[in-house]
VOPAGU-2260 file (C-alpha; in pm, 1 decimal, decimal comma):
REM VOPAGU-2260
SITE   aa  ch    i         X         Y         Z
SITE  MET   A    0    -862,2    7321,2    2364,0
SITE  GLU   A    1    -744,4    6965,5    2423,4
SITE  ASN   A    2    -946,7    6696,1    2204,4
SITE  PRO   A    3   -1154,0    6488,7    2466,8
SITE  GLU   A    4   -1107,3    6180,4    2225,3
SITE  SER   A    5    -726,9    6255,4    2181,2
SITE  SER   A    6    -695,0    6253,3    2550,5
SITE  THR   A    7    -891,2    5930,4    2604,0
SITE  THR   A    8    -662,3    5771,3    2356,4
SITE  LEU   A    9    -338,7    5881,7    2526,1
SITE  ARG   A   10    -452,0    5789,7    2857,4
SITE  SER   A   11    -546,7    5448,5    2703,5
SITE  GLN   A   12    -199,9    5391,3    2554,5
SITE  SER   A   13     -45,5    5510,5    2907,8
SITE  GLU   A   14    -266,6    5244,0    3108,8
SITE  ARG   A   15    -156,5    4984,4    2829,7
SITE  ASN   A   16     229,0    5066,1    2864,0
SITE  ASP   A   17     205,2    5045,2    3256,9
SITE  GLN   A   18      46,3    4707,1    3216,8
SITE  GLN   A   19     281,3    4558,4    2987,2
SITE  GLN   A   20     553,2    4697,0    3204,6
SITE  VAL   A   21     395,2    4527,1    3541,5
SITE  ILE   A   22     361,6    4185,8    3337,7
SITE  LEU   A   23     694,3    4192,4    3186,6
SITE  THR   A   24     859,5    4294,9    3528,0
SITE  HIS   A   25     690,3    3986,7    3685,3
SITE  LEU   A   26     820,2    3785,5    3375,4
SITE  LEU   A   27    1170,9    3897,4    3451,9
SITE  ARG   A   28    1155,2    3794,0    3802,6
SITE  VAL   A   29    1013,0    3444,5    3755,6
SITE  VAL   A   30    1157,5    3337,8    3417,9
SITE  ALA   A   31    1474,7    3187,0    3575,3
SITE  THR   A   32    1302,6    2912,5    3777,2
SITE  MET   A   33    1111,1    2788,5    3431,9
SITE  ARG   A   34    1278,4    2483,0    3296,3
SITE  HIS   A   35    1064,3    2452,4    2986,6
SITE  THR   A   36     865,0    2639,4    2726,0
SITE  ASP   A   37     527,8    2485,3    2858,1
SITE  GLU   A   38     601,7    2658,3    3185,5
SITE  LEU   A   39     631,0    2991,6    3017,2
SITE  PHE   A   40     288,2    2963,4    2839,2
SITE  SER   A   41     108,5    2815,2    3150,0
SITE  TRP   A   42     235,6    3125,8    3342,5
SITE  LEU   A   43     125,8    3354,2    3071,5
SITE  SER   A   44    -214,8    3200,2    3039,1
SITE  GLN   A   45    -267,4    3254,0    3407,7
SITE  VAL   A   46    -140,7    3616,0    3393,2
SITE  LEU   A   47    -378,5    3685,6    3094,5
SITE  VAL   A   48    -687,7    3567,5    3292,6
SITE  GLN   A   49    -577,3    3764,7    3617,2
SITE  GLN   A   50    -487,6    4086,2    3421,6
SITE  PHE   A   51    -793,6    4090,0    3151,4
SITE  PRO   A   52   -1161,3    4046,4    3153,3
SITE  LEU   A   53   -1105,4    3671,0    3042,4
SITE  GLN   A   54   -1285,7    3354,3    3156,4
SITE  ALA   A   55   -1026,5    3123,9    2990,9
SITE  VAL   A   56    -711,9    3134,3    2771,8
SITE  GLN   A   57    -555,8    2871,8    2555,8
SITE  PHE   A   58    -244,1    2855,7    2383,6
SITE  TRP   A   59    -249,0    2616,8    2064,9
SITE  ALA   A   60      70,2    2562,0    1859,9
SITE  THR   A   61     175,3    2347,8    1558,2
SITE  GLN   A   62     445,0    2111,4    1623,3
SITE  ALA   A   63     621,7    1910,7    1334,6
SITE  ASN   A   64     691,7    1530,0    1389,0
SITE  ARG   A   65     989,3    1376,6    1259,2
SITE  GLU   A   66     867,8    1364,5     890,1
SITE  GLY   A   67     792,0    1745,7     941,7
SITE  LEU   A   68     389,4    1691,1     950,4
SITE  PRO   A   69     228,9    1956,5    1170,5
SITE  LEU   A   70      20,4    1856,6    1461,0
SITE  LEU   A   71    -210,7    2062,9    1673,5
SITE  GLU   A   72    -106,5    2084,4    2030,4
SITE  LEU   A   73    -225,6    2277,8    2354,8
SITE  ARG   A   74      89,7    2417,8    2502,9
SITE  GLY   A   75    -101,3    2623,9    2760,3
SITE  MET   A   76    -413,3    2711,6    2942,6
SITE  ALA   A   77    -591,3    2877,7    3236,7
SITE  CYS   A   78    -951,7    2916,7    3337,5
SITE  ARG   A   79   -1075,5    3172,4    3606,4
SITE  ASP   A   80   -1296,3    2910,3    3738,3
SITE  ILE   A   81   -1050,2    2635,2    3839,1
SITE  SER   A   82   -1339,6    2396,5    3893,3
SITE  PHE   A   83   -1419,7    2396,4    3500,8
SITE  PRO   A   84   -1324,2    2064,1    3351,0
SITE  GLN   A   85   -1042,4    2095,4    3138,1
SITE  ALA   A   86   -1129,2    1823,4    2917,3
SITE  ILE   A   87   -1442,3    2028,4    2812,5
SITE  LEU   A   88   -1214,5    2304,3    2670,2
SITE  SER   A   89    -973,6    2063,6    2496,6
SITE  SER   A   90   -1273,4    1879,3    2353,1
SITE  PRO   A   91   -1283,7    1795,8    1957,0
SITE  PRO   A   92   -1497,1    2093,7    1877,8
SITE  VAL   A   93   -1244,8    2330,8    2039,7
SITE  VAL   A   94    -960,3    2179,2    1892,8
SITE  ALA   A   95   -1145,2    2188,3    1568,8
SITE  ALA   A   96   -1192,0    2560,5    1619,2
SITE  ALA   A   97    -830,2    2621,9    1678,4
SITE  GLU   A   98    -712,5    2426,2    1388,6
SITE  ARG   A   99    -968,2    2619,3    1135,3
SITE  THR   A  100    -831,5    2945,2    1270,6
SITE  LEU   A  101    -470,7    2890,4    1262,1
SITE  GLN   A  102    -503,6    2691,5     916,5
SITE  TRP   A  103    -703,7    2974,2     753,4
SITE  GLU   A  104    -544,0    3272,4     968,7
SITE  LEU   A  105    -880,3    3392,3    1023,4
SITE  PRO   A  106    -907,2    3774,4    1096,1
SITE  PRO   A  107    -988,1    3829,0    1495,7
SITE  THR   A  108   -1357,2    3894,6    1571,3
SITE  LEU   A  109   -1577,7    3857,3    1890,0
SITE  GLN   A  110   -1811,1    3557,8    1837,2
SITE  ALA   A  111   -2066,4    3442,6    2053,2
SITE  VAL   A  112   -2018,0    3081,1    2151,2
SITE  ASP   A  113   -2334,3    2974,2    2001,2
SITE  ALA   A  114   -2217,4    3047,3    1655,0
SITE  ALA   A  115   -1885,9    2854,3    1677,0
SITE  PHE   A  116   -1976,4    2534,0    1870,4
SITE  PRO   A  117   -2214,2    2266,6    1888,6
SITE  GLN   A  118   -2511,6    2311,0    2105,5
SITE  PRO   A  119   -2386,7    2056,1    2386,7
SITE  ILE   A  120   -2037,0    2233,0    2424,2
SITE  THR   A  121   -2231,7    2577,5    2407,5
SITE  ILE   A  122   -2441,3    2477,6    2706,8
SITE  LEU   A  123   -2123,7    2382,5    2912,7
SITE  PHE   A  124   -1951,9    2692,5    2806,0
SITE  LYS   A  125   -2252,8    2922,9    2919,6
SITE  ARG   A  126   -2296,8    2754,7    3254,8
SITE  ARG   A  127   -1910,2    2872,5    3336,9
SITE  HIS   A  128   -1998,6    3221,9    3180,2
SITE  LEU   A  129   -1788,4    3138,6    2865,0
SITE  ASN   A  130   -2023,6    3329,9    2630,8
SITE  TYR   A  131   -1799,6    3472,9    2377,6
SITE  TYR   A  132   -1474,9    3417,0    2232,9
SITE  THR   A  133   -1207,9    3565,7    2011,2
SITE  HIS   A  134    -846,7    3470,0    1922,0
SITE  ALA   A  135    -493,7    3644,3    1841,7
SITE  PHE   A  136    -186,1    3485,8    1657,5
SITE  LEU   A  137     177,7    3421,1    1808,3
SITE  HIS   A  138     427,8    3400,9    1507,7
SITE  GLY   A  139     822,9    3441,1    1541,5
SITE  ASN   A  140    1155,8    3354,5    1391,7
SITE  VAL   A  141    1206,3    3119,6    1660,1
SITE  LEU   A  142    1187,4    2746,5    1720,9
SITE  LEU   A  143     921,6    2597,5    1966,2
SITE  PRO   A  144    1072,1    2285,7    2142,6
SITE  PRO   A  145     845,3    1995,5    2193,5
SITE  ARG   A  146     620,0    1958,2    2488,8
SITE  ASN   A  147     802,6    1845,5    2813,2
SITE  THR   A  148     622,0    1518,4    2805,6
SITE  GLU   A  149     747,3    1435,3    2460,2
SITE  TYR   A  150    1070,5    1250,9    2349,2
SITE  PHE   A  151    1242,3    1455,4    2110,0
SITE  ASN   A  152    1222,6    1148,7    1866,2
SITE  GLU   A  153     863,4    1204,5    1841,8
SITE  LYS   A  154     844,0    1580,5    1779,0
SITE  ILE   A  155    1107,4    1833,8    1661,6
SITE  PRO   A  156    1166,4    2213,0    1738,6
SITE  THR   A  157     950,2    2387,4    1505,9
SITE  PRO   A  158     895,5    2735,8    1369,1
SITE  LEU   A  159     665,5    2915,1    1623,7
SITE  LYS   A  160     312,2    2936,7    1490,0
SITE  MET   A  161      32,7    2974,5    1765,0
SITE  VAL   A  162    -331,0    3079,9    1784,7
SITE  ILE   A  163    -447,0    3180,5    2140,2
SITE  LEU   A  164    -815,9    3136,7    2205,9
SITE  PHE   A  165    -959,2    3401,7    2451,9
SITE  PHE   A  166   -1312,9    3326,3    2609,1
SITE  LEU   A  167   -1511,5    3605,2    2795,0
SITE  GLN   A  168   -1824,2    3644,4    2989,1
SITE  GLN   A  169   -1934,9    3964,9    2802,1
SITE  PRO   A  170   -1790,8    4189,1    2519,1
SITE  PRO   A  171   -1505,4    4390,5    2659,8
SITE  VAL   A  172   -1564,3    4757,8    2721,0
SITE  GLN   A  173   -1236,6    4820,1    2556,4
SITE  ASP   A  174   -1043,9    4588,3    2294,7
SITE  PHE   A  175    -785,4    4409,4    2511,5
SITE  LEU   A  176    -591,8    4228,8    2188,4
SITE  PRO   A  177    -365,4    4554,7    2150,0
SITE  SER   A  178    -245,8    4528,5    2492,2
SITE  ILE   A  179    -196,6    4158,1    2496,9
SITE  ASN   A  180     -20,5    4169,5    2140,1
SITE  SER   A  181     234,2    4420,9    2279,8
SITE  LEU   A  182     335,8    4208,6    2522,8
SITE  PHE   A  183     446,2    3933,0    2244,6
SITE  GLN   A  184     770,5    4058,8    2126,6
SITE  PRO   A  185     946,5    4139,5    2457,6
SITE  MET   A  186     817,0    3809,9    2570,4
SITE  LEU   A  187     966,5    3633,0    2278,6
SITE  SER   A  188    1302,8    3812,3    2342,3
SITE  ILE   A  189    1286,2    3710,1    2703,8
SITE  ALA   A  190    1217,7    3349,5    2629,5
SITE  ILE   A  191    1522,0    3323,4    2372,8
SITE  ASP   A  192    1769,9    3503,2    2648,4
SITE  HIS   A  193    1629,3    3206,3    2876,1
SITE  SER   A  194    1686,1    2927,1    2623,0
SITE  LEU   A  195    1284,0    2854,6    2649,8
SITE  LEU   A  196    1293,7    2905,0    2278,6
SITE  LEU   A  197    1557,0    2824,4    2030,1
SITE  PRO   A  198    1676,0    3090,1    1771,9
SITE  ASN   A  199    1585,1    2966,6    1425,7
SITE  THR   A  200    1934,0    2925,8    1303,6
SITE  THR   A  201    2015,1    2564,5    1366,5
SITE  PRO   A  202    1838,5    2300,7    1167,2
SITE  ALA   A  203    1570,7    2157,1    1338,8
SITE  MET   A  204    1683,8    1793,0    1272,6
SITE  SER   A  205    1995,0    1844,1    1442,3
SITE  TYR   A  206    1791,2    1818,7    1769,4
SITE  LEU   A  207    1713,5    1492,9    1697,5
SITE  SER   A  208    1842,6    1162,4    1851,0
SITE  PRO   A  209    1847,4     852,1    1620,4
SITE  PRO   A  210    1516,8     739,2    1476,8
SITE  LEU   A  211    1358,0     462,3    1705,5
SITE  ALA   A  212    1198,2     167,2    1542,2
SITE  SER   A  213     864,2     205,9    1736,0
SITE  TYR   A  214     816,6     512,5    1521,2
SITE  SER   A  215     811,7     320,6    1179,8
SITE  GLN   A  216     443,1     426,3    1114,6
SITE  LEU   A  217     550,2     766,3    1080,5
SITE  GLN   A  218     776,5     684,4     809,5
SITE  GLN   A  219     498,2     556,2     582,0
SITE  PRO   A  220     408,4     769,1     285,7
SITE  LEU   A  221     148,5    1023,4     396,4
SITE  SER   A  222    -122,7     915,5     160,4
SITE  SER   A  223     -80,1     576,8     331,5
SITE  GLN   A  224    -144,0     742,8     680,9
SITE  LEU   A  225    -431,5     947,6     547,6
SITE  SER   A  226    -628,2     655,0     389,0
SITE  THR   A  227    -655,7     465,7     720,5
SITE  LEU   A  228    -804,9     775,4     904,6
SITE  ILE   A  229   -1192,2     735,2     995,9
SITE  PRO   A  230   -1430,4    1046,7     950,8
SITE  TYR   A  231   -1695,8    1065,6    1206,2
SITE  ARG   A  232   -2018,5    1273,2    1161,9
SITE  ILE   A  233   -2093,0    1536,1    1431,5
SITE  GLU   A  234   -2454,3    1451,3    1490,2
SITE  ASP   A  235   -2548,9    1786,6    1638,9
SITE  VAL   A  236   -2398,8    2005,2    1396,9
SITE  GLY   A  237   -2744,6    2081,6    1244,4
SITE  SER   A  238   -2806,6    2282,3    1583,0
SITE  SER   A  239   -2518,8    2505,6    1539,0
SITE  PRO   A  240   -2545,3    2828,6    1342,8
SITE  VAL   A  241   -2228,5    2772,5    1186,2
SITE  ALA   A  242   -2350,1    2485,8     999,9
SITE  VAL   A  243   -2434,6    2530,4     622,2
SITE  SER   A  244   -2698,8    2307,5     450,5
SITE  LEU   A  245   -2573,1    2022,6     237,6
SITE  SER   A  246   -2727,0    2184,9     -73,9
SITE  SER   A  247   -2450,5    2464,8     -47,4
SITE  MET   A  248   -2172,2    2192,5     -90,9
SITE  SER   A  249   -2032,7    2077,1    -403,7
SITE  GLN   A  250   -2166,7    1752,6    -563,9
SITE  GLU   A  251   -1818,5    1546,5    -453,7
SITE  THR   A  252   -1856,3    1689,3     -86,9
SITE  ARG   A  253   -2236,4    1567,7     -66,1
SITE  ARG   A  254   -2138,4    1220,3    -188,9
SITE  VAL   A  255   -1863,2    1203,5      56,1
SITE  TYR   A  256   -2058,4    1317,3     338,7
SITE  ALA   A  257   -2354,5    1071,7     248,2
SITE  ALA   A  258   -2100,3     782,3     254,7
SITE  ILE   A  259   -1975,6     853,4     595,5
SITE  ASN   A  260   -2096,2     617,4     856,8
SITE  ASN   A  261   -1832,9     646,3    1128,8
SITE  GLN   A  262   -1689,4     314,2    1007,3
SITE  LYS   A  263   -1524,7     359,1     675,3
SITE  SER   A  264   -1181,3     493,2     628,5
SITE  ILE   A  265   -1078,2     780,6     392,9
SITE  ARG   A  266    -945,6     473,7     150,7
SITE  GLU   A  267   -1306,6     295,8     169,6
SITE  LEU   A  268   -1483,8     625,7     106,2
SITE  SER   A  269   -1264,8     668,6    -183,1
SITE  ILE   A  270   -1345,3     331,1    -319,8
SITE  GLN   A  271   -1723,7     378,4    -253,1
SITE  THR   A  272   -1769,3     701,9    -389,9
SITE  ASP   A  273   -1578,6     634,3    -700,3
SITE  LEU   A  274   -1369,9     946,1    -637,3
SITE  ASP   A  275    -974,8     986,6    -606,6
SITE  MET   A  276    -811,3    1055,1    -266,8
SITE  LYS   A  277    -721,8    1408,8    -345,8
SITE  THR   A  278   -1108,1    1473,5    -456,9
SITE  VAL   A  279   -1194,9    1301,2    -127,5
SITE  CYS   A  280    -957,7    1489,5      84,4
SITE  VAL   A  281   -1060,0    1825,7     -58,4
SITE  ALA   A  282   -1441,7    1734,4      49,9
SITE  LEU   A  283   -1311,7    1633,0     379,0
SITE  LYS   A  284   -1137,9    1963,5     438,6
SITE  VAL   A  285   -1454,6    2137,5     369,3
SITE  LEU   A  286   -1647,2    1927,1     607,2
SITE  LEU   A  287   -1381,1    1986,6     877,4
SITE  VAL   A  288   -1365,6    2360,5     835,3
SITE  ARG   A  289   -1775,0    2351,9     877,9
SITE  ASN   A  290   -1741,2    2134,1    1177,0
SITE  SER   A  291   -1964,2    1866,4    1025,0
SITE  ILE   A  292   -1693,2    1599,7    1099,1
SITE  GLN   A  293   -1419,5    1490,6    1314,7
SITE  LEU   A  294   -1123,4    1245,5    1192,9
SITE  TYR   A  295   -1029,1     945,7    1425,5
SITE  GLU   A  296    -734,1     690,4    1393,1
SITE  PRO   A  297    -826,1     343,2    1353,8
SITE  GLY   A  298    -766,0     285,3    1731,6
SITE  GLY   A  299   -1019,2     552,5    1814,0
SITE  GLN   A  300    -792,8     825,9    1898,5
SITE  VAL   A  301    -894,6    1192,0    1781,5
SITE  VAL   A  302    -671,7    1341,1    1496,9
SITE  GLU   A  303    -611,5    1685,9    1619,6
SITE  ASN   A  304    -478,1    1783,3    1255,9
SITE  ALA   A  305    -696,7    1879,8     994,2
SITE  LEU   A  306    -372,2    2040,8     846,9
SITE  LEU   A  307    -267,6    1689,4     715,9
SITE  LEU   A  308    -509,0    1742,6     444,4
SITE  ASN   A  309    -318,5    2029,9     315,8
SITE  GLN   A  310     -12,7    1796,4     264,2
SITE  LEU   A  311    -176,2    1599,1     -44,6
């Protein structure tokens, strides 16, 4: 007698294979019209929202600059509700969540948005039925070209390292991640065949034009770049269940957090707290992971790159 559980598993696998075949067949029909990698990830984002019980999808990737420093960038996004402001989905709390997940390679788990984001963002998400989120990783022995809007002098082709964020209205009846993960390898092969991704055989620096003088700031020592960044407190972090009380942090982290006033640079915090730069950066990394702060450039631009702290 056939085992009902085994029969269900086989049927599920068969449905997954059929769904994969439909998506890949569609990709083969349209890939010849794509001129850049960003078109591929934009197309894939839209297909995933259409084919799976998802409210929104985002592809976040690290892209190195000329000095090899990794910067987090949004390479593709789609939302079932096309009226949902994209600025909310790419706001600092979402950037921080993507960065933490990619940096620590956290295992995929389904989480309520209340447990991961500050309350103001959570309210906006829930109004548009983004109640849960999870993620998957996309790695490959290929090079990801810079964004279509970037000059090659700014960024270089970088080994593919992505985190994909999935936002859902409700917990799925069936785990959809295996179906999505099964798409990635054949998709990468198709992308390489059509030069949307580059084989990781040519040194990335060979894709660079001569350096531009306007990027002299990138040639500063890394510690000099970091020292000018300004940490800002995320004031509503106390309302997030993810927040952990200061008492659970180290004494150095508490000292650094207490000194943050949204004006002092990292160098100034080091001087005020009488802590060396390495100790201050370790403390800031803890605060970033806990979504307690956000880093800004002196000109007011958000730094989408907590990974910089790992370079010290």
